[in-house]
Residue, then its C-alpha position, 0 to 999 in steps of 0.5 A: x011860769x015865773x020870770x027868772x029875774x024875779x026868782x033869782x037871788x044874788x049869792x053875794x051876802x052883806x054882813x053889815x049887821x055883824x059889823x054894826x053889832x061888833x062896832x056897837x053902832x046903829x044903822x042910823x048912826x052909820x047912815x049919818x057918818x057915811x052920808x047915805x040915806x037910811x033907806x038906801x043903807x037898809x036896802x044894802x043891809x037886807x041884801x036887796x041892793x043890786x049894786x054898790x058904788x066903790x065910793x060908798x063901799x070905801x066910806x062904809x069900810x072907813x067908818x067901820x074900820x074894815x075891809x070890803x071882804x069883811x062886809x061882803x061874802x059869796x055863797x056858793x051853790 
C-alpha cells in the first residue's frame, strides 16, 4: 500500500504562470527582482512547495502588483 503522504496532493493552486504571462515577465526576471533562487521559485510555480514565507509572498505580490488571492487559489474536492 502506498504511503498517504506521497499520494496526497495539495488543494492550493499557484497561479504564477497566469500572472507572469499577464505581466509579460519571465520566471528568471521575477526570481531576480524578488531575490529568490530560480529553483525555489520553480518549486512554487509547479505547486510542489509545501509552504511559503509571508515575506516571500509579500515580495512576489509587490513585484507583480497583485494580491495574495491573485496568486493562490483553493481547489475544492
